[in-house]
N, CA, C and O of each residue as an XYZ file, in Angstrom:
356
protein
N       7.041     14.742      9.372
C       5.666     14.554      9.816
C       5.020     13.427      9.010
O       5.114     13.397      7.783
N       4.376     12.517      9.701
C       3.765     11.354      9.048
C       2.454     11.743      8.359
O       1.698     12.583      8.848
N       2.212     11.111      7.219
C       0.970     11.287      6.461
C       0.266      9.935      6.447
O       0.874      8.918      6.115
N      -1.021      9.925      6.808
C      -1.781      8.677      6.916
C      -3.075      8.774      6.133
O      -3.781      9.780      6.205
N      -3.386      7.719      5.383
C      -4.684      7.627      4.695
C      -5.148      6.191      4.691
O      -4.342      5.262      4.624
N      -6.450      6.016      4.763
C      -7.032      4.679      4.667
C      -7.598      4.492      3.277
O      -8.073      5.434      2.643
N      -7.536      3.250      2.819
C      -8.071      2.913      1.507
C      -8.578      1.472      1.568
O      -8.064      0.658      2.336
N      -9.581      1.167      0.761
C     -10.159     -0.176      0.720
C      -9.629     -0.909     -0.509
O      -9.584     -0.350     -1.604
N      -9.231     -2.160     -0.319
C      -8.740     -2.982     -1.431
C      -9.939     -3.363     -2.308
O     -10.817     -4.102     -1.862
N      -9.984     -2.860     -3.565
C     -11.171     -3.098     -4.390
C     -11.112     -4.353     -5.269
O     -12.153     -4.902     -5.630
N      -9.919     -4.803     -5.609
C      -9.841     -5.879     -6.598
C     -10.188     -7.237     -6.004
O      -9.906     -7.522     -4.840
N     -10.805     -8.060     -6.833
C     -11.381     -9.342     -6.434
C     -10.388    -10.277     -5.759
O     -10.746    -10.990     -4.821
N      -9.167    -10.281     -6.218
C      -8.150    -11.194     -5.676
C      -7.437    -10.616     -4.452
O      -6.597    -11.294     -3.859
N      -7.754     -9.382     -4.065
C      -7.083     -8.764     -2.930
C      -5.626     -8.453     -3.260
O      -5.253     -8.315     -4.425
N      -4.818     -8.345     -2.217
C      -3.391     -8.054     -2.403
C      -2.645     -9.357     -2.644
O      -2.184     -9.999     -1.700
N      -2.528     -9.738     -3.888
C      -1.721    -10.899     -4.241
C      -0.422    -10.378     -4.852
O      -0.182     -9.171     -4.866
N       0.406    -11.276     -5.350
C       1.768    -10.886     -5.707
C       1.867     -9.789     -6.766
O       2.692     -8.886     -6.622
N       1.062     -9.835     -7.813
C       1.177     -8.834     -8.889
C       0.890     -7.415     -8.376
O       1.699     -6.518     -8.611
N      -0.237     -7.182     -7.682
C      -0.448     -5.822     -7.174
C       0.564     -5.422     -6.093
O       0.915     -4.249     -5.969
N       1.019     -6.390     -5.326
C       2.033     -6.076     -4.323
C       3.290     -5.549     -4.996
O       3.887     -4.586     -4.514
N       3.702     -6.161     -6.099
C       4.898     -5.700     -6.796
C       4.703     -4.291     -7.363
O       5.640     -3.491     -7.361
N       3.495     -3.979     -7.848
C       3.216     -2.616     -8.317
C       3.306     -1.631     -7.153
O       3.842     -0.532     -7.296
N       2.780     -2.036     -6.011
C       2.822     -1.199     -4.809
C       4.268     -0.931     -4.401
O       4.656      0.217     -4.180
N       5.061     -1.999     -4.302
C       6.464     -1.902     -3.890
C       7.262     -1.059     -4.893
O       8.057     -0.209     -4.492
N       7.055     -1.289     -6.187
C       7.758     -0.515     -7.215
C       7.446      0.979     -7.083
O       8.334      1.820     -7.217
N       6.184      1.295     -6.820
C       5.790      2.696     -6.635
C       6.447      3.271     -5.389
O       6.989      4.375     -5.427
N       6.403      2.536     -4.290
C       6.984      3.006     -3.025
C       8.478      3.291     -3.165
O       8.999      4.226     -2.556
N       9.154      2.491     -3.962
C      10.605      2.643     -4.093
C      11.022      3.867     -4.905
O      12.203      4.214     -4.942
N      10.063      4.520     -5.553
C      10.382      5.737     -6.308
C      10.470      6.977     -5.416
O      10.842      8.056     -5.876
N      10.127      6.813     -4.145
C      10.090      7.942     -3.215
C      11.099      7.729     -2.096
O      11.533      6.608     -1.831
N      11.461      8.836     -1.443
C      12.422      8.761     -0.341
C      11.765      8.391      0.981
O      12.391      7.745      1.822
N      10.520      8.789      1.174
C       9.837      8.557      2.449
C       9.697      7.062      2.727
O       9.574      6.250      1.810
N       9.718      6.726      3.995
C       9.443      5.354      4.404
C       7.947      5.141      4.438
O       7.195      6.092      4.650
N       7.494      3.909      4.234
C       6.054      3.640      4.229
C       5.755      2.331      4.947
O       6.427      1.317      4.754
N       4.724      2.392      5.780
C       4.237      1.218      6.490
C       2.770      1.047      6.133
O       2.033      2.026      6.013
N       2.348     -0.200      5.964
C       0.964     -0.498      5.624
C       0.377     -1.338      6.752
O       0.982     -2.312      7.200
N      -0.809     -0.945      7.201
C      -1.469     -1.630      8.314
C      -2.775     -2.243      7.818
O      -3.527     -1.599      7.087
N      -3.040     -3.469      8.210
C      -4.304     -4.142      7.902
C      -4.686     -4.937      9.142
O      -3.996     -5.881      9.525
N      -5.788     -4.546      9.760
C      -6.213     -5.117     11.033
C      -5.069     -5.004     12.037
O      -4.603     -3.894     12.296
N      -4.608     -6.095     12.602
C      -3.542     -6.020     13.611
C      -2.158     -6.304     13.029
O      -1.193     -6.477     13.773
N      -2.063     -6.353     11.689
C      -0.789     -6.650     11.038
C      -0.239     -5.379     10.388
O      -0.987     -4.479     10.005
N       1.081     -5.335     10.275
C       1.699     -4.214      9.569
C       2.867     -4.721      8.753
O       3.460     -5.756      9.055
N       3.190     -3.960      7.700
C       4.261     -4.368      6.790
C       5.000     -3.150      6.283
O       4.438     -2.060      6.178
N       6.264     -3.352      5.969
C       7.062     -2.344      5.274
C       6.555     -2.319      3.838
O       6.541     -3.352      3.167
N       6.141     -1.157      3.364
C       5.597     -1.022      2.014
C       6.596     -1.260      0.905
O       6.227     -1.257     -0.269
N       7.858     -1.469      1.253
C       8.891     -1.762      0.264
C       9.293     -3.234      0.280
O      10.195     -3.639     -0.454
N       8.627     -4.037      1.112
C       8.973     -5.450      1.246
C       7.850     -6.331      0.707
O       6.801     -6.445      1.341
N       8.053     -6.958     -0.455
C       6.999     -7.812     -1.016
C       6.575     -8.929     -0.053
O       5.388     -9.235      0.054
N       7.524     -9.525      0.634
C       7.176    -10.622      1.545
C       6.346    -10.134      2.725
O       5.380    -10.788      3.118
N       6.715     -8.995      3.287
C       5.923     -8.439      4.397
C       4.529     -8.051      3.913
O       3.544     -8.281      4.614
N       4.439     -7.465      2.718
C       3.137     -7.077      2.175
C       2.243     -8.298      1.970
O       1.041     -8.239      2.226
N       2.822     -9.388      1.515
C       2.064    -10.624      1.316
C       1.488    -11.122      2.639
O       0.393    -11.685      2.670
N       2.220    -10.915      3.722
C       1.787    -11.381      5.041
C       0.622    -10.558      5.606
O       0.045    -10.932      6.627
N       0.274     -9.452      4.960
C      -0.882     -8.672      5.405
C      -2.185     -9.422      5.178
O      -3.163     -9.210      5.895
N      -2.198    -10.298      4.182
C      -3.392    -11.069      3.811
C      -4.591    -10.119      3.656
O      -5.646    -10.324      4.256
N      -4.402     -9.094      2.850
C      -5.455     -8.100      2.613
C      -6.333     -8.565      1.455
O      -5.913     -8.555      0.298
N      -7.546     -8.967      1.780
C      -8.487     -9.470      0.786
C      -9.359     -8.332      0.251
O      -9.290     -7.203      0.735
N     -10.174     -8.645     -0.748
C     -11.078     -7.634     -1.303
C     -11.954     -7.082     -0.178
O     -12.513     -7.837      0.618
N     -12.062     -5.759     -0.126
C     -12.874     -5.099      0.890
C     -12.122     -4.767      2.167
O     -12.656     -4.080      3.038
N     -10.891     -5.244      2.291
C     -10.098     -4.951      3.491
C      -9.704     -3.478      3.511
O      -9.336     -2.908      2.484
N      -9.785     -2.866      4.700
C      -9.303     -1.494      4.872
C      -7.837     -1.555      5.246
O      -7.450     -2.244      6.190
N      -7.029     -0.830      4.498
C      -5.613     -0.734      4.842
C      -5.277      0.729      5.108
O      -5.832      1.640      4.493
N      -4.361      0.922      6.035
C      -3.897      2.260      6.370
C      -2.471      2.386      5.856
O      -1.604      1.574      6.180
N      -2.244      3.414      5.050
C      -0.922      3.687      4.484
C      -0.332      4.858      5.261
O      -0.917      5.940      5.312
N       0.840      4.631      5.868
C       1.492      5.657      6.671
C       2.890      5.895      6.113
O       3.705      4.975      6.046
N       3.162      7.130      5.714
C       4.479      7.473      5.174
C       5.082      8.598      5.996
O       4.374      9.465      6.506
N       6.405      8.569      6.115
C       7.106      9.589      6.864
C       8.397      9.934      6.124
O       9.220      9.060      5.851
N       8.561     11.204      5.805
C       9.751     11.648      5.086
C       9.438     12.855      4.228
O       8.321     13.371      4.240
N      10.436     13.299      3.484
C      10.315     14.544      2.727
C       9.189     14.530      1.691
O       8.532     15.550      1.479
N       8.965     13.400      1.053
C       7.924     13.334      0.018
C       6.778     12.403      0.430
O       6.171     11.736     -0.408
N       6.499     12.373      1.732
C       5.491     11.458      2.279
C       4.105     11.672      1.668
O       3.415     10.708      1.337
N       3.706     12.913      1.521
C       2.370     13.176      0.990
C       2.239     12.686     -0.454
O       1.230     12.078     -0.811
N       3.241     12.942     -1.276
C       3.216     12.486     -2.666
C       3.191     10.953     -2.719
O       2.485     10.364     -3.538
N       3.966     10.321     -1.839
C       4.017      8.858     -1.791
C       2.658      8.285     -1.423
O       2.169      7.376     -2.093
N       2.044      8.803     -0.370
C       0.736      8.304      0.058
C      -0.294      8.516     -1.051
O      -1.091      7.621     -1.328
N      -0.287      9.677     -1.681
C      -1.238      9.938     -2.770
C      -1.057      8.945     -3.921
O      -2.035      8.439     -4.471
N       0.199      8.670     -4.279
C       0.471      7.739     -5.374
C       0.011      6.327     -5.020
O      -0.576      5.639     -5.855
N       0.273      5.895     -3.795
C      -0.105      4.538     -3.384
C      -1.622      4.388     -3.256
O      -2.184      3.374     -3.668
N      -2.275      5.387     -2.692
C      -3.737      5.330     -2.564
C      -4.386      5.322     -3.949
O      -5.343      4.580     -4.173
N      -3.886      6.127     -4.871
C      -4.414      6.130     -6.246
C      -4.235      4.767     -6.900
O      -5.126      4.280     -7.597
N      -3.082      4.158     -6.672
C      -2.812      2.835     -7.226
C      -3.802      1.805     -6.692
O      -4.353      1.010     -7.454
N      -4.023      1.824     -5.387
C      -4.977      0.879     -4.769
C      -6.388      1.148     -5.291
O      -7.088      0.215     -5.686
N      -6.807      2.403     -5.296
C      -8.163      2.757     -5.749
C      -8.394      2.363     -7.202
O      -9.528      2.090     -7.597
N      -7.336      2.332     -7.995
C      -7.472      1.951     -9.411
C      -7.585      0.432     -9.565
O      -7.748     -0.073    -10.675
N      -7.498     -0.288     -8.450
C      -7.534     -1.757     -8.533
C      -6.243     -2.329     -9.104
O      -6.218     -3.453     -9.604
N      -5.171     -1.541     -9.024
C      -3.860     -1.962     -9.538
C      -3.900     -2.271    -11.036
O      -3.094     -3.050    -11.544
N      -4.861     -1.639    -11.735
C      -4.986     -1.869    -13.171
C      -5.587     -3.219    -13.519
O      -5.552     -3.625    -14.681
N      -6.138     -3.924    -12.536
C      -6.709     -5.249    -12.773
C      -8.213     -5.233    -12.991
O      -8.800     -6.262    -13.328
N      -8.840     -4.085    -12.805
C     -10.304     -4.046    -12.861
C     -10.797     -3.517    -14.203
O     -12.004     -3.417    -14.422
């Protein structure tokens, strides 16, 4: 069963390479698959290049969708990471 949550990108620089790598590293610790949606674009949450193509700027709403055995834990971890500003704030 898929788990979905929306979160707003809080950090000034948006989703640039450093926070993307933190996101990807976190996603890879779980078994569930994860897709990230921003406006009409979507990316595999384990692919730094796809995540970069989201062009998620500060204030952008992103939807995190995970499916798998530990989907809820994965979504919670990723949303917490985003809400924390990826440790940049």
